[in-house]
C-alpha positions as CSV (number, residue, x, y, z in Angstrom):
1,M,184.1,127.0,69.8
2,N,180.4,124.2,70.8
3,D,179.0,124.7,73.8
4,R,181.0,121.7,75.7
5,W,184.2,122.8,74.9
6,L,183.5,125.9,76.6
7,I,181.4,124.4,79.4
8,T,184.8,121.9,80.3
9,I,186.6,125.0,80.2
10,L,184.4,126.7,82.6
11,L,184.5,123.7,84.7
12,L,188.2,124.2,84.8
13,V,188.2,127.5,85.9
14,C,186.1,126.3,88.7
15,G,188.0,123.8,90.0
16,F,191.0,126.4,89.2
17,Q,189.4,129.1,92.0
18,L,188.3,126.7,94.4
19,W,192.0,125.2,94.7
20,A,193.5,129.3,94.5
21,A,191.5,130.2,97.6
22,H,192.9,128.2,99.5
23,Y,196.7,128.2,98.5
24,Y,196.3,131.9,97.7
25,T,198.1,134.3,100.5
26,V,194.1,136.4,101.5
27,F,195.7,139.3,100.6
28,D,195.5,143.0,102.8
29,D,191.9,144.1,101.3
30,E,190.7,140.8,101.8
31,A,192.3,140.6,105.5
32,F,191.0,144.3,106.6
33,S,187.3,143.7,105.4
34,C,187.0,140.3,107.3
35,N,187.0,142.7,110.3
36,R,184.0,144.2,109.1
37,Y,182.3,140.7,107.3
38,V,182.3,139.6,111.2
39,M,180.5,143.1,112.9
40,P,177.4,142.1,114.0
41,A,174.8,143.2,110.7
42,G,173.4,146.3,112.2
43,E,176.6,147.3,113.2
44,L,178.5,146.7,109.9
45,V,175.7,149.1,108.2
46,G,176.5,151.9,110.8
47,A,180.0,151.4,110.3
48,L,180.0,151.9,106.3
49,W,177.2,154.6,106.5
50,N,180.6,156.1,109.0
51,G,183.1,155.8,106.3
52,V,185.4,153.2,108.1
53,E,185.8,151.9,104.4
54,P,185.5,153.2,101.4
55,D,182.3,151.3,100.2
56,P,178.6,151.1,100.4
57,P,177.1,148.1,102.1
58,L,175.6,145.0,99.5
59,Y,178.4,143.2,99.4
60,Y,178.9,143.1,103.1
61,L,175.6,141.7,103.9
62,L,176.2,138.8,102.0
63,Q,179.5,138.1,103.0
64,H,178.0,138.5,106.5
65,A,175.1,136.3,106.2
66,W,177.7,133.7,104.0
67,I,180.8,133.3,106.4
68,S,178.0,132.9,109.2
69,V,177.5,129.3,107.4
70,F,181.6,129.0,106.0
71,G,183.3,130.5,108.6
72,V,186.3,132.7,107.9
73,G,188.6,130.2,106.5
74,P,190.5,130.8,102.8
75,V,187.9,129.3,101.5
76,G,184.8,130.3,102.9
77,L,185.9,133.6,103.3
78,R,186.3,133.6,99.6
79,G,183.3,131.1,98.4
80,L,181.1,133.5,97.8
81,S,183.5,135.7,95.3
82,I,183.9,132.5,93.1
83,L,180.3,131.9,93.3
84,C,179.8,135.0,91.8
85,F,182.5,135.4,89.2
86,L,181.1,132.0,87.7
87,T,177.6,132.8,87.7
88,G,179.4,135.9,85.8
89,L,180.6,133.9,83.6
90,L,176.8,132.7,82.4
91,V,175.7,135.9,82.8
92,V,178.2,137.6,80.1
93,R,177.5,134.8,77.5
94,E,173.9,136.2,78.1
95,A,174.9,139.3,77.9
96,G,177.0,139.2,74.7
97,E,174.9,137.4,72.6
98,A,171.9,139.8,73.7
99,W,174.4,142.6,72.4
100,F,175.5,141.0,68.9
101,D,175.6,137.5,68.1
102,A,175.7,133.9,70.2
103,P,179.2,133.4,69.2
104,T,180.4,136.7,70.8
105,G,178.9,135.2,74.5
106,R,180.6,132.3,74.5
107,A,184.0,134.2,73.1
108,A,183.1,136.9,75.5
109,S,182.8,134.1,78.5
110,L,185.7,131.9,77.2
111,L,187.7,135.3,77.8
112,C,186.5,136.9,80.7
113,A,187.2,133.2,82.2
114,L,190.8,133.2,80.9
115,H,191.2,136.7,81.9
116,P,194.4,136.5,84.2
117,A,193.1,139.2,86.3
118,H,189.5,137.9,86.7
119,L,191.4,134.4,87.7
120,F,192.4,135.9,91.2
121,F,190.6,138.7,91.9
122,G,187.3,136.1,90.9
123,F,188.2,134.9,93.9
124,A,189.0,137.3,96.5
125,G,187.1,138.1,99.2
126,R,185.8,141.5,98.4
127,W,183.4,142.6,96.5
128,Y,185.2,142.5,92.8
129,A,183.0,139.4,91.8
130,T,180.1,140.7,92.6
131,M,180.2,144.1,91.0
132,F,181.5,141.9,87.9
133,C,178.5,140.2,87.5
134,L,176.2,142.4,88.3
135,V,177.7,145.1,85.6
136,A,177.4,142.2,83.2
137,A,173.6,141.7,84.4
138,L,173.1,145.5,83.6
139,L,174.1,145.2,80.3
140,W,172.3,141.8,79.2
141,V,168.6,143.9,80.8
142,S,169.9,147.3,79.2
143,R,169.3,144.8,76.3
144,L,166.2,143.1,77.0
145,L,164.2,146.5,78.0
146,S,165.4,148.2,74.6
147,H,163.5,145.7,73.2
148,A,161.3,144.6,75.3
149,P,157.1,145.0,73.8
150,P,155.2,147.7,75.5
151,E,153.0,144.9,77.3
152,H,156.4,143.7,79.4
153,R,158.4,146.6,79.3
154,W,157.4,147.5,82.9
155,R,158.8,143.9,84.1
156,W,162.1,145.4,82.5
157,I,162.2,148.9,83.7
158,V,162.1,147.8,86.8
159,G,165.1,144.7,86.3
160,W,167.0,147.2,85.2
161,A,166.9,150.2,88.5
162,V,166.7,146.9,90.7
163,T,170.4,145.6,88.8
164,A,171.9,149.9,88.8
165,A,170.7,150.3,92.1
166,A,172.3,146.8,93.1
167,I,175.8,148.1,91.4
168,C,175.2,151.4,93.7
169,Y,175.4,149.6,96.7
170,T,178.3,147.0,95.8
171,N,180.8,150.0,94.9
172,Y,180.6,154.4,95.2
173,F,182.2,153.4,91.0
174,G,179.1,151.9,90.5
175,P,177.1,155.1,89.4
176,V,179.9,155.8,86.9
177,V,179.1,152.8,85.4
178,V,175.0,153.0,86.0
179,G,175.4,156.0,84.4
180,L,177.6,155.4,80.8
181,V,175.1,152.1,80.3
182,W,172.1,154.5,80.4
183,M,173.6,157.1,78.2
184,V,174.5,155.5,75.4
185,C,171.2,153.2,75.6
186,I,169.5,156.3,76.1
187,V,170.9,157.6,72.9
188,R,170.2,155.0,71.0
189,A,166.4,154.2,72.0
190,A,163.6,155.1,70.0
191,G,161.9,156.2,72.4
192,R,163.2,158.1,75.8
193,R,161.0,157.0,78.4
194,P,161.5,153.6,79.4
195,W,164.9,154.8,80.5
196,L,163.6,157.8,81.9
197,L,161.6,156.2,84.4
198,A,164.4,152.9,85.1
199,A,167.0,155.6,85.6
200,A,164.2,157.5,88.4
201,L,163.4,154.1,89.8
202,A,167.2,153.3,90.1
203,V,167.9,156.8,92.4
204,I,164.9,156.2,94.2
205,L,165.7,152.8,95.3
206,Y,169.5,154.1,96.1
207,A,168.7,157.5,97.6
208,P,169.1,156.0,100.9
209,W,172.2,155.5,100.7
210,L,173.2,158.8,99.1
211,P,174.4,160.3,102.3
212,P,177.8,158.7,103.1
213,F,178.2,158.0,99.1
214,W,178.3,162.3,98.8
215,R,180.7,162.3,101.6
216,Q,182.6,159.6,100.2
217,V,183.1,161.8,97.1
218,V,184.0,164.7,98.6
219,L,186.8,162.6,99.8
220,F,187.6,161.4,96.8
221,P,191.3,163.4,95.6
222,P,190.8,166.7,94.4
223,I,191.2,166.9,90.1
224,G,194.3,168.9,89.4
225,G,198.0,168.1,91.1
226,P,201.2,166.5,89.4
227,W,200.5,164.9,86.5
228,Q,203.0,161.4,88.0
229,S,199.9,161.1,89.5
230,Y,197.8,160.6,86.6
231,L,200.5,158.4,85.0
232,A,200.6,156.1,87.6
233,T,197.1,156.0,87.8
234,A,197.0,155.1,84.2
235,G,200.0,152.6,84.5
236,R,198.4,150.9,87.3
237,T,194.9,150.6,85.4
238,L,196.3,149.9,82.5
239,V,198.3,146.5,83.3
240,A,195.8,145.3,85.4
241,L,193.0,145.4,82.3
242,L,195.1,143.6,80.4
243,A,197.5,140.9,81.9
244,G,196.3,141.3,85.9
245,N,199.4,141.1,88.4
246,L,200.8,138.7,86.1
247,A,203.3,140.6,84.3
248,A,205.8,143.2,85.1
249,P,206.8,145.7,83.5
250,D,210.1,144.8,82.1
251,A,208.5,141.6,81.2
252,W,208.5,142.3,77.3
253,W,207.3,139.1,76.4
254,V,204.1,139.6,77.4
255,W,204.2,143.3,76.8
256,V,205.5,142.8,73.1
257,P,202.3,140.5,72.1
258,M,200.6,143.0,74.4
259,A,201.3,146.1,72.0
260,L,200.0,144.2,68.7
261,F,196.5,142.9,70.1
262,V,195.9,146.4,71.0
263,G,197.0,148.0,68.4
264,G,195.0,145.6,66.4
265,S,191.6,146.0,68.6
266,V,192.3,150.2,68.1
267,L,192.1,149.0,64.0
268,L,188.9,147.0,64.1
269,L,187.4,149.6,66.6
270,A,188.4,151.9,64.0
271,R,186.6,149.9,60.9
272,M,183.3,148.9,62.8
273,W,182.6,152.0,65.0
274,A,179.3,152.0,63.8
275,D,178.6,148.6,65.9
276,M,180.6,149.0,68.7
277,W,180.5,152.6,69.6
278,P,178.1,151.8,72.7
279,L,180.5,149.5,74.7
280,A,183.5,151.8,73.8
281,V,182.0,154.9,75.2
282,V,181.6,152.3,78.8
283,A,184.4,150.8,78.3
284,F,186.8,153.9,78.0
285,G,184.9,156.5,79.8
286,A,185.3,153.8,82.8
287,L,188.7,154.0,82.4
288,V,188.6,157.6,81.7
289,A,186.9,158.3,84.8
290,G,189.1,156.4,87.3
291,I,191.8,158.1,85.8
292,V,191.0,161.5,86.3
293,S,189.8,161.0,89.6
294,R,193.0,158.5,90.2
295,T,190.6,156.4,92.0
296,M,190.9,152.9,89.6
297,I,194.2,150.7,91.0
298,D,194.4,147.3,89.9
299,K,192.3,145.4,92.5
300,Y,189.1,147.5,91.1
301,V,189.2,146.6,87.1
302,M,186.9,144.5,87.8
303,C,184.2,147.6,87.9
304,F,184.3,148.0,84.3
305,S,186.4,145.2,82.9
306,G,183.4,142.7,81.4
307,V,182.4,145.3,79.6
308,A,186.2,145.4,78.5
309,V,186.3,142.3,77.1
310,L,183.0,141.6,75.8
311,L,183.7,144.7,73.5
312,G,187.4,142.7,72.7
313,A,185.2,139.7,72.0
314,A,183.2,141.2,69.5
315,L,185.9,142.6,68.0
316,L,187.8,139.4,67.1
317,V,184.7,137.3,66.4
318,R,183.0,140.1,63.5
319,G,186.4,140.8,63.0
320,W,187.0,137.4,61.9
321,T,185.2,138.3,58.5
322,R,185.5,141.6,57.7
323,C,189.1,142.0,58.6
324,P,190.6,138.4,58.7
325,A,193.5,139.4,58.8
326,I,194.0,142.1,61.1
327,A,191.8,139.2,63.4
328,R,194.2,136.8,63.5
329,A,197.4,139.3,64.4
330,T,195.1,140.9,67.2
331,I,194.4,137.3,68.8
332,V,198.1,135.4,68.1
333,G,199.0,139.2,69.9
334,L,196.9,138.2,72.7
335,A,197.7,134.5,73.0
336,A,200.7,135.0,73.2
337,A,200.6,137.8,76.2
338,W,198.3,135.4,77.6
339,A,200.5,132.7,77.1
340,G,203.2,134.2,79.0
341,C,201.2,135.4,81.8
342,A,199.9,131.5,82.1
343,V,204.3,130.5,82.8
344,H,204.3,133.5,85.3
345,G,201.3,132.3,87.5
346,V,203.5,128.9,87.7
347,T,206.6,130.0,88.0
348,H,205.9,132.7,90.0
349,K,207.9,135.3,88.4
350,H,207.5,137.9,87.2
351,W,204.6,138.9,88.9
352,S,203.9,143.0,88.6
353,S,202.3,142.4,92.7
354,L,203.6,139.7,95.4
355,R,200.1,140.4,97.2
356,W,199.4,137.1,96.6
357,L,202.5,135.4,97.5
358,D,203.0,137.2,100.8
359,P,203.9,133.9,102.9
360,F,202.4,135.4,105.5
361,E,200.8,132.0,106.6
362,S,203.4,130.1,106.7
363,V,205.3,132.7,108.7
364,V,202.7,133.0,111.5
365,L,202.6,129.0,111.4
366,E,206.3,128.9,111.5
367,W,207.0,132.4,114.3
368,L,203.7,130.3,116.5
369,N,205.6,127.0,117.2
370,D,209.8,128.6,117.3
371,S,210.9,126.4,119.9
372,E,212.0,130.0,121.3
373,T,209.1,132.0,121.4
374,P,207.0,131.1,125.3
375,P,203.6,130.1,126.0
376,I,202.5,133.4,126.0
377,L,203.3,136.0,123.6
378,D,203.1,139.2,122.5
379,W,203.0,140.2,119.1
380,A,203.4,143.4,117.0
381,V,201.0,143.4,114.2
382,S,200.0,145.7,111.3
383,H,199.6,144.4,108.2
384,P,196.0,143.2,107.8
385,S,197.0,139.7,106.1
386,G,199.3,138.9,109.1
387,R,196.7,139.3,111.7
388,Y,194.4,137.6,110.0
389,Y,196.3,134.8,109.6
390,L,197.7,135.2,113.3
391,A,194.0,134.9,114.6
392,C,193.0,132.1,112.2
393,Q,195.9,130.0,113.1
394,V,195.0,130.4,117.2
395,A,191.4,130.2,116.1
396,I,191.4,127.1,114.8
397,D,193.1,124.8,117.9
398,V,189.6,124.9,119.7
399,D,187.5,125.1,116.5
400,H,186.4,123.0,114.3
401,P,188.9,122.1,111.9
402,W,187.1,123.2,108.2
403,R,185.7,126.4,110.0
404,I,186.2,129.2,112.5
405,T,183.6,131.0,113.2
406,P,183.2,134.5,113.0
407,A,182.6,135.6,115.8
408,H,185.3,133.1,117.5
409,W,187.9,134.3,114.6
410,R,187.3,138.0,116.4
411,T,188.2,137.2,119.9
412,Y,191.8,136.5,118.3
413,A,192.1,139.7,115.3
414,G,191.9,142.0,117.4
415,P,191.1,143.7,121.2
416,P,189.6,142.0,123.4
417,D,192.3,139.4,123.6
418,G,192.2,135.7,124.0
419,S,193.3,132.8,125.4
420,D,192.8,128.6,123.6
421,G,193.7,127.4,126.9
422,R,197.3,126.8,125.6
423,R,198.5,129.8,124.6
424,L,197.7,133.5,125.1
425,I,198.4,135.5,122.2
426,T,198.3,139.1,122.3
427,T,198.2,140.8,119.0
428,G,198.6,144.4,119.3
429,T,199.4,146.8,116.9
430,P,202.6,149.4,117.2
431,K,200.5,152.3,118.9
432,S,199.2,149.7,121.9
433,L,202.5,147.6,122.1
434,A,204.2,150.9,122.5
435,A,201.9,151.6,125.6
436,R,202.1,149.0,126.8
437,I,206.0,148.7,127.2
438,E,206.2,152.0,128.7
439,V,203.8,150.4,131.4
440,D,204.3,147.1,132.2
441,P,207.1,145.6,129.3
442,P,206.2,141.9,128.3
443,R,209.8,139.8,128.4
444,K,209.4,138.7,124.5
445,I,208.2,140.2,121.4
446,V,207.4,139.0,117.9
447,V,207.7,142.3,115.5
448,M,206.0,141.7,111.9
449,Q,207.1,144.2,109.6
450,T,205.7,144.4,105.9
451,A,206.0,146.0,102.8
452,G,204.0,149.6,102.8
453,F,203.0,149.8,106.4
454,A,206.6,150.2,109.0
455,E,206.9,153.5,107.3
456,D,204.8,155.7,110.1
457,A,205.3,157.3,113.1
458,D,203.3,154.9,115.4
459,W,206.2,152.3,113.8
460,D,209.0,154.7,114.9
461,R,207.9,155.2,118.4
462,L,207.9,151.3,118.7
463,Q,211.0,150.6,117.4
464,S,212.4,153.9,119.1
465,L,211.0,151.7,122.5
466,L,212.2,148.4,121.8
467,N,216.2,149.5,121.0
468,R,216.1,150.9,124.6
469,F,214.7,148.0,126.3
470,Y,215.3,145.0,124.1
471,D,218.2,143.0,122.2
472,P,216.8,141.2,119.2
473,V,217.3,137.5,119.8
474,R,216.4,136.5,115.5
475,Q,215.5,138.1,112.7
476,R,214.5,136.6,109.4
477,D,213.5,138.3,106.2
478,Y,211.2,136.4,103.5
479,L,210.2,136.8,99.7
480,D,212.6,139.1,98.2
481,D,210.9,142.0,96.2
482,T,213.0,142.8,92.9
483,A,210.7,145.0,92.1
484,A,210.9,147.3,95.1
485,A,212.8,149.6,93.5
486,W,211.0,150.3,90.5
487,K,207.6,150.5,93.0
488,D,209.4,153.9,95.0
489,R,208.9,155.4,91.3
490,L,206.1,154.9,90.8
491,D,204.9,155.2,94.0
492,P,206.5,157.8,96.0
493,R,204.4,157.7,99.2
494,F,205.5,154.5,100.1
495,R,208.8,152.9,100.8
496,H,208.9,149.4,99.0
497,P,210.8,147.0,101.1
498,A,214.1,145.2,99.3
499,R,211.9,142.0,101.3
500,R,207.8,141.6,102.1
501,I,208.2,140.3,105.6
502,T,210.8,141.2,108.2
503,M,209.8,139.0,111.8
504,T,212.3,139.8,115.0
505,L,212.0,138.6,118.5
506,W,213.5,140.9,120.9
507,K,214.2,140.1,124.3
508,R,214.0,142.4,128.0
509,I,217.0,143.6,128.9
510,G,217.5,143.0,132.4
511,P,215.1,140.5,134.4
């Protein structure tokens, strides 16, 4: 494959990302974090320091600056991630060439561009694509430092330390990835002094954020407990690492050829271990650390997926000449598996997670414009995506249609409640709305109950009050989840409803 073909494919991926950013639902974590992105910068850093979200501040500050220009609509919210992902694809190519050769670099960039997890999490309005780009940059800079002449070594020591610190400021799993990369590099190095200096400088740069980092480490699930929790973490991680969210566990037409790919990769790795062990240690070390700590869920695989894909690309490219039969079978397995994922992506069937398909935007529009709802209306919405789209739809009426300003969106996303001059929307949580019913019950209430957010004491209290003082006027369910029973077995902490969204209009009994 020459550069022209690679550039063409990357341009197509860019087009898909821009289209998908508008088409697919802003899911719960994106919507939840948007409440932080719209904060003033100083308030944002303080909130993260105090653990309002389990993340460091680098991506949040970048996103804060980005949406101040492009707004908080879906494309504006996700534009920074698209830019980071596309940049990461170029950096992966350079890293692959630095570690191996130019064909491996091109193959790694291509596989990263087509990876089902990257195609979707790459445009998500969260830190995933930024982490992917920075880890690729760390791999690249690591090789440059390893081969730097003495007169230029300080330049790459500083570059390595800054990149490593940036990774740690992006996600709390960053120190694991940085530590693994540093470990394999110092083991291979002819001289250890540059690597000790690079590590020391990285620690100094990250030192200001060590207190909240340590608090998060203490909050991580303790090692131990039922083996099922480790198995569930391993299952979710491996499914995402191999096929993203585009292959449910019963999609045998994906997993059978994927087993061929995995088996072939293991054989190739065994035959070429002397060349591949550094990347293998980083990839498998991150995988094991994520499983043991029970922190590596499907959305977080981009912490180390770039390393894993680069390893896979090197195995396929070098295996093509050293072990051609095994390499060809391995490539066929991967191509067949990802072809099945592509069919799932087009048909919207057999996804392991439906977060991208949740119809929050259309549901909010439908119920805002329904003839039975009065101009003044109270909504009970706990799901972050529901609140995100509700705020967007109310705010867009009085703002420029292509850009919703962060300050304006923040007014409608939560307290204080705001009015657009035509319609007053009170977006309450189950707790706040239950308190209001006890004091001054509204005439009508729209309740949005969603998968994973309806099983808590506040919802039980609100439901009890609704049953006492209101009659249900209309109810409608949206998006069947055929894998709900399987998800209950995999993660018994939650009851996964058979339908993703349930909307109910309640009318007060009496005058």
